[in-house]
C-alpha positions in Angstrom: 68.6 131.5 153.1 66.7 133.9 150.8 64.9 132.9 147.6 67.5 134.8 145.6 70.4 133.0 147.3 68.6 129.6 146.7 68.2 130.4 143.0 71.8 131.5 142.8 72.9 128.3 144.6 70.7 126.2 142.2 72.2 127.9 139.2 75.8 127.3 140.4 75.1 123.6 140.9 73.7 123.5 137.4 76.8 125.2 136.0 79.0 122.8 137.9 77.1 119.8 136.5 77.7 121.2 133.1 81.4 121.6 133.8 81.5 118.0 135.0 79.7 116.7 131.9 81.9 118.7 129.5 85.0 117.4 131.3 83.9 113.8 131.0 82.8 114.0 127.4 85.9 115.8 126.2 88.2 113.8 128.5 89.5 117.0 130.1 90.3 117.7 133.7 87.4 119.5 135.3 89.7 122.1 136.8 90.9 122.8 133.3 87.3 123.3 132.1 86.6 125.8 134.9 89.8 127.7 134.2 88.8 127.9 130.5 85.4 129.4 131.5 87.0 132.0 133.7 89.4 133.0 130.9 86.4 133.5 128.6 84.8 135.8 131.2 88.0 137.7 131.7 88.4 138.3 128.0 84.9 139.8 127.6 85.2 141.9 130.8 88.4 143.4 129.5 86.7 144.3 126.2 84.2 146.3 128.3 86.7 148.0 130.6 90.4 147.4 129.9 91.3 148.7 133.4 89.1 146.3 135.3 90.9 144.2 137.9 89.3 140.8 138.3 89.4 138.4 141.2 88.0 134.8 141.0 86.9 132.6 143.8 85.4 129.1 143.7 83.0 128.5 146.6 80.7 125.8 147.7 83.4 123.1 147.3 84.3 124.4 143.9 80.7 124.5 142.5 80.3 128.2 142.3 82.5 130.7 140.5 82.5 134.2 141.9 84.2 136.9 139.9 84.9 140.1 141.8 86.2 143.5 140.8 86.8 146.9 142.5 83.8 149.2 141.6 83.5 153.0 141.6 80.8 154.3 144.0 78.3 156.7 142.4 75.1 158.2 143.7 71.9 156.1 143.2 70.4 158.9 141.1 73.4 158.9 138.7 73.5 155.1 138.5 69.8 154.8 137.6 69.9 157.8 135.2 72.9 156.4 133.3 71.3 153.0 133.0 68.0 154.5 131.8 69.8 156.5 129.1 71.7 153.5 127.9 68.5 151.4 127.9 66.7 154.1 125.9 69.5 154.4 123.3 70.1 150.7 123.2 73.6 151.5 124.3 74.7 148.0 125.4 78.3 149.0 125.9 77.4 151.7 128.5 74.9 149.4 130.2 77.5 146.6 130.6 80.1 149.1 131.7 78.0 150.3 134.6 77.3 146.7 135.6 80.9 145.7 136.0 82.6 149.1 136.8 80.1 151.2 138.9 78.0 150.6 142.0 75.3 152.7 143.6 76.0 154.2 147.0 73.1 152.3 148.7 74.5 149.0 147.6 78.1 149.9 148.5 77.0 150.8 152.1 75.8 147.1 152.5 79.4 146.0 151.8 81.2 148.8 153.6 79.4 151.1 156.1 82.1 153.7 155.5 81.6 153.8 151.7 81.3 157.2 150.1 80.8 158.5 146.5 83.9 158.2 144.3 85.4 155.7 146.6 85.8 152.0 145.5 84.5 148.8 146.9 84.9 145.2 145.8 81.8 143.4 144.6 80.9 140.3 142.7 80.0 140.8 139.0 76.6 139.4 138.0 77.8 138.3 134.6 74.4 136.6 133.9 72.9 140.2 133.8 75.1 141.4 131.0 73.5 142.0 127.6 72.6 139.0 125.6 75.1 139.8 122.9 77.9 139.7 125.5 76.6 136.5 127.1 76.7 134.8 123.6 80.2 136.0 123.1 81.2 134.5 126.4 79.6 131.2 125.5 81.2 131.2 122.0 84.6 132.0 123.4 84.2 129.3 126.0 83.4 126.7 123.3 86.4 127.8 121.1 88.8 127.5 124.0 87.3 124.1 124.9 87.9 122.9 121.3 91.5 124.1 121.4 92.1 122.2 124.7 90.4 119.1 123.2 92.7 119.3 120.2 95.8 119.6 122.4 94.6 116.6 124.4 94.0 114.5 121.2 97.4 115.3 119.9 99.2 114.5 123.1 97.2 111.3 123.5 97.7 109.8 120.0 101.0 111.3 118.7 103.0 108.3 120.0 100.5 105.7 118.8 101.2 105.9 115.0 100.9 102.5 113.5 98.7 101.2 116.3 95.4 99.4 115.5 92.4 101.1 117.0 88.6 100.5 117.0 86.4 103.2 115.3 82.7 103.7 115.1 81.0 104.9 111.9 79.1 108.2 112.5 78.1 108.9 108.8 78.7 107.4 105.3 78.8 109.3 102.1 79.8 108.3 98.6 83.3 109.7 99.1 84.0 109.7 102.8 83.1 107.9 106.0 83.0 109.9 109.2 84.4 107.9 112.2 85.2 108.4 115.8 87.5 106.4 118.0 85.6 104.1 120.3 85.7 105.6 123.8 86.7 109.0 122.6 83.8 110.7 120.8 85.7 113.9 120.2 88.4 112.2 118.1 86.4 112.5 114.9 88.2 111.8 111.6 87.5 110.6 108.1 88.5 107.7 105.8 87.8 107.2 102.1 84.6 105.1 101.6 86.3 103.0 98.9 89.3 102.2 101.1 87.2 101.1 104.0 84.9 99.0 101.8 87.9 97.3 100.2 88.6 95.7 103.6 85.0 95.7 104.9 82.6 95.3 102.0 79.5 95.7 104.3 79.8 98.8 106.4 77.0 100.5 108.3 76.4 103.5 110.6 77.3 102.7 114.3 79.3 99.7 113.1 82.7 99.2 114.7 85.8 98.4 112.6 89.6 98.2 113.0 91.9 100.7 111.4 95.5 101.9 111.8 96.7 105.3 112.9 99.0 106.6 110.1 99.7 110.1 111.3 98.6 112.6 114.0 98.6 116.4 113.2 99.4 119.1 115.7 96.9 121.3 113.9 93.7 119.9 112.4 92.9 119.8 108.7 90.3 122.2 107.3 87.7 119.5 107.9 88.7 119.3 111.5 90.4 115.9 111.4 93.7 115.4 113.3 94.2 111.7 113.3 94.9 110.1 109.9 93.8 106.5 109.6 94.1 103.7 107.1 93.0 100.1 106.7 96.6 99.1 106.4 99.5 99.9 108.7 102.4 102.1 107.4 104.7 100.1 109.7 104.3 97.1 107.4 106.1 99.1 104.7 108.5 100.7 107.2 109.6 97.4 108.5 110.2 96.1 105.0 112.3 99.2 104.3 114.3 98.7 107.4 114.9 95.0 106.6 115.9 95.8 103.0 118.2 98.9 103.5 120.9 98.9 106.3 121.0 102.7 105.9 117.4 103.0 107.1 117.8 100.4 109.9 120.9 102.3 111.2 119.0 105.7 110.9 121.6 107.0 108.4 118.5 107.6 106.2 115.4 108.8 107.9 111.9 107.9 106.8 110.0 111.1 107.6 106.5 110.3 106.2 104.6 107.6 104.4 101.4 108.1 102.4 100.1 104.8 101.2 97.2 103.0 99.5 98.2 99.4 100.0 98.5 97.3 96.9 98.3 100.4 94.6 100.9 103.0 95.3 103.0 104.6 98.1 105.0 107.8 98.5 107.9 107.7 101.0 109.5 110.9 102.1 113.1 110.4 103.1 116.2 112.4 104.0 119.7 111.9 105.1 120.3 112.1 108.9 122.4 115.2 109.4 124.1 113.7 112.4 125.0 110.3 110.9 125.1 110.5 107.1 128.0 111.6 105.0 127.5 114.8 102.9 127.6 113.1 99.5 125.1 110.4 100.4 122.7 109.8 97.5 119.6 108.9 99.4 117.2 108.4 96.5 119.8 106.6 94.5 120.4 104.1 97.3 116.7 103.3 97.7 115.9 103.0 94.0 119.0 101.0 93.1 120.8 100.6 89.8 118.2 100.9 87.0 115.5 100.8 89.6 116.3 97.2 90.7 115.8 97.7 94.5 112.5 99.6 94.2 111.2 97.0 91.7 112.1 94.2 94.0 110.2 95.9 96.9 107.3 96.5 94.6 107.1 92.8 93.7 107.2 91.8 97.3 104.2 94.2 98.0 102.1 92.7 95.2 103.3 95.2 92.5 102.5 98.2 94.7 104.3 101.2 93.1 106.8 103.0 95.3 107.7 106.7 94.9 110.7 107.8 96.9 110.8 111.6 97.3 113.1 113.9 99.2 111.6 115.4 102.4 112.1 119.1 102.8 111.0 121.8 105.2 110.6 124.1 102.1 106.9 123.5 101.4 107.0 124.4 97.7 110.0 122.2 97.0 108.4 119.3 98.9 105.2 119.7 97.0 107.0 119.6 93.6 108.8 116.4 94.7 105.5 114.9 95.9 103.8 115.4 92.6 106.5 113.6 90.6 106.6 112.2 88.0 104.6 115.2 86.8 106.4 118.5 86.1 104.8 121.8 87.2 104.5 125.2 85.5 103.1 127.2 88.4 102.4 126.6 92.1 100.7 129.1 94.4 100.2 128.6 98.1 97.4 129.7 100.4 97.4 129.3 104.2 94.0 128.1 105.4 94.9 127.6 109.1 98.1 127.8 111.2 99.3 124.4 109.9 97.2 123.9 106.9 98.0 125.0 103.3 96.2 124.7 100.0 98.0 124.7 96.6 96.9 125.6 93.1 99.0 123.6 90.7 99.3 124.3 86.9 100.9 121.6 84.8 101.4 121.2 81.0 98.3 119.9 79.3 100.2 116.8 78.3 100.9 116.0 82.0 97.5 116.5 83.6 96.7 112.8 83.7 100.2 112.1 85.1 99.8 114.7 87.8 96.4 113.4 88.9 97.2 109.8 88.4 94.8 106.9 87.9 91.7 107.4 90.0 93.3 110.5 91.5 96.0 108.5 93.3 98.9 110.8 92.6 97.3 114.0 93.9 95.7 112.0 96.8 99.1 110.7 98.0 100.8 114.1 97.4 98.1 115.7 99.5 98.5 113.2 102.3 102.3 113.3 102.5 102.4 117.1 102.4 99.4 117.4 104.7 97.8 119.9 102.5 95.0 120.4 99.9 96.0 120.1 96.2 94.1 121.3 93.2 95.6 120.5 89.7 94.8 122.2 86.4 96.1 122.0 82.9 97.8 125.0 81.4 94.9 125.6 78.9 92.2 125.3 81.6 94.2 127.7 83.9 94.4 130.3 81.1 90.7 129.9 80.4 90.0 130.5 84.1 92.2 133.6 84.0 94.4 132.1 86.7 97.8 133.8 87.2 100.7 131.7 85.8 103.7 132.3 88.1 106.3 130.2 86.1 107.9 129.4 89.5 108.2 125.6 89.3 110.3 123.3 87.1 108.9 124.0 83.6 109.8 127.1 81.6 107.9 128.6 78.7 110.4 127.1 76.2 110.2 123.7 77.9 106.4 123.8 77.8 106.4 123.9 74.0 108.9 121.1 73.8 106.8 119.0 76.2 103.7 119.5 74.2 105.6 118.6 71.0 107.0 115.5 72.6 103.6 114.5 73.7 102.1 114.9 70.3 105.0 112.9 68.7 104.7 110.2 71.3 101.0 109.9 70.5 101.8 109.4 66.9 104.5 106.8 67.7 102.0 105.0 69.8 99.4 105.1 67.1 101.9 103.8 64.5 102.9 101.0 66.9 99.3 100.1 67.3 98.8 100.0 63.6 102.1 98.0 63.1 101.0 95.5 65.8 97.6 95.2 64.0 99.3 94.6 60.6 101.3 91.7 62.0 98.1 89.8 62.8 95.8 91.2 60.2 95.1 89.4 56.9 97.0 90.7 53.9 95.0 93.4 52.1 94.1 93.3 48.4 96.0 95.7 46.2 94.2 99.0 45.8 94.0 98.7 41.9 95.6 97.3 38.8 98.1 100.0 37.6 97.5 100.2 33.8 100.3 102.7 33.4 102.9 100.1 34.3 101.3 97.7 31.9 101.4 100.3 29.1 105.2 100.8 29.7 105.7 97.0 29.3 103.6 97.1 26.1 105.6 100.0 24.7 108.9 98.1 25.4 107.3 95.1 23.7 106.4 97.2 20.6 109.9 98.6 20.5 111.5 95.2 20.7 109.5 93.9 17.7 110.1 97.1 15.7 113.8 96.5 16.1 113.3 92.9 14.8 111.3 94.1 11.9 114.0 96.6 10.9 116.7 94.0 11.0 114.9 91.0 9.5 112.3 92.8 7.3 109.4 90.7 8.6 106.3 91.5 10.7 105.4 89.9 13.9 103.1 87.4 12.2 105.9 86.1 9.9 108.8 85.7 12.4 110.1 82.2 12.8 113.2 81.3 14.8 114.7 78.5 16.6 112.7 76.6 19.2 112.4 78.5 22.5 113.9 77.0 25.6 111.5 74.9 27.6 110.7 76.1 31.1 108.7 74.1 33.6 105.7 76.3 34.5 104.0 76.6 37.8 101.0 74.3 38.0 97.8 76.3 37.4 94.2 75.7 38.3 92.0 73.9 35.7 90.4 77.1 34.5 93.7 78.8 34.0 95.5 76.0 32.1 96.7 77.0 28.5 96.7 73.9 26.3 100.2 73.1 25.0 99.0 72.9 21.3 97.9 76.6 21.4 100.8 77.9 23.5 102.2 80.0 20.7 98.9 80.8 19.2 96.8 82.2 22.1 95.2 85.7 21.9 97.1 88.2 24.1 93.8 89.4 25.6 93.2 85.8 26.9 96.7 85.8 28.4 96.0 89.1 30.2 92.7 87.8 31.5 94.3 84.6 32.7 97.1 86.5 34.5 94.6 88.8 36.2 92.4 85.9 37.2 95.3 84.0 38.6 96.6 87.0 40.6 93.3 87.8 42.2 92.6 84.2 43.1 95.7 84.3 45.2 94.7 87.5 47.0 92.4 87.7 50.0 88.9 88.7 48.8 88.2 90.9 51.9 88.2 94.5 51.0 88.7 97.0 53.8 86.3 100.0 54.1 89.2 102.4 53.7 90.0 100.8 50.3 86.4 101.3 49.2 86.6 105.0 50.2 89.8 105.4 48.1 88.1 103.8 45.1 85.2 106.2 45.4 87.4 109.2 45.7 89.5 108.2 42.6 86.5 107.2 40.6 87.2 109.5 37.7 90.9 108.5 37.5 90.0 104.8 37.6 87.4 105.2 34.8 90.1 107.0 32.6 92.6 104.2 33.3 90.0 101.6 32.4 89.4 103.3 29.0 93.1 103.3 28.4 93.2 99.6 29.3 90.5 98.8 26.7 92.2 100.8 24.0 95.5 99.0 24.7 93.9 95.6 24.6 92.1 96.4 21.4 95.5 97.5 19.8 97.0 94.1 20.7 94.2 92.0 19.3 96.1 91.5 16.0 99.3 90.2 17.6 99.9 86.5 17.4 102.9 85.1 19.2 104.5 82.4 17.1 108.3 82.6 17.6 111.0 82.3 20.2 111.6 86.1 20.3 108.7 86.6 22.7 110.3 84.1 25.1 113.6 85.8 24.6 112.1 89.2 25.5 110.1 87.9 28.5 113.1 86.0 29.9 115.6 88.7 29.4 117.8 89.0 32.5 116.7 85.7 34.1 119.2 83.0 34.7 117.3 79.8 34.1 120.1 77.7 35.5 119.3 78.9 39.0 115.7 77.7 38.8 115.0 74.3 40.3 111.9 72.3 39.8 111.2 72.4 43.6 111.0 76.2 43.4 107.6 75.9 41.6 106.1 73.4 44.1 
């Protein structure tokens, strides 16, 4: 055996060892791996010469791949000359073409003694001698096809294991996501939210092994490459509860198509009527929610107040997304296909519904993304306009409704504010009155003056000379020591003293705490208050000469009051 043949044999063994390692690590059949490699070669050869006719042969007990093709015989001079020209011009296409399509006469005669120029002879293609760019293309295509085969294998392996508990090993940990792989299957890499995993396992570490549940398996991977969806809780717990609660689900009259769940917080359940079993008028969502939400509330209580959103499953992606985002309403929805089975959505909602669409901690968009198997990005209407995003008005909110929704939101905020203030007022201490209204007092004085003028006109006496029958005795409310008016001076007290006593008694009964808003109002109305105080002083000065000595004052003060209805206990 020549040195060249030994080297070729050694290289083939190395290639075969690589095939065996790839097959084992990716859990693929080795024959499948070898076929994938040949298909990569074939694709590149056809790029060079679309008329090439390839033949493959595995020799040395399947360790060596030989790819043959009929080649056109040319003279040695032409062959060398064309290769030299291609090398000089860096014409890699021509060089690779001569390597797989042409053969010099001298080499052809070793294969067939009757060979002549322009005839053809079958020879193995030394693909290792192709240009480096083509060799890299072969390697890249081989890897791509291997990845596709691996994804197909993962889907077929796990598609019937949804709900099953599996062991996973942590490959990497970030603040948001944990990268994991299924133990014994290193190619089955997927992700889980860091917070979700830590909720069940507070102390997690790289290379640690933990138990999770398979919640879904995708035929096509997400943008991040994951195909197997996992959770720390099993969706079958919820599915079994639904089956035991609703006979329509147990009998398959209602089909549960998908479940997206964050246990103990919230779940979205996509359901539909079974077209083969259900009647046409079956109200699927109505049955599951129950009258006034009674059934869903009972289920929620059984799951520890976990909120349940029942939505209608639809093959119409846009319609399904709108349902998945409920209770939020949507102005505009645009779709972008990122892979054969992966879509991204730009969602625009009314400003008043941004928090509803996103949900507490992002729960609503997270579950909507999970149940629709897509990527979701939500923006408010104002932010979308600022970003110059196109508004399609293709969802369930019109321009007129947008204005109504914003108005309702503003009104609702006011109502909530008023309710808060009302609730506060029920428990807060009573506030002191803003101020003593002297204008009301002046009106009473004017009425008092008018009353005495009428007495003067009819009896020809001034206030100081009026004497009438004894006034009816009324039991007064007990007063504090400092406010008591001695009985001897009852009809001979200065009116200013009465006014001071009234004010003192009134303010003693009020809470002395003055709110800051009252102080601000006093400061703002400083001029007006000063003016009222001046009027107050003038009025008091005017009344200094009045002395109350007859029953007419009592008659005036008690006008309109039925004394018979007053019991002594009313003053206690």
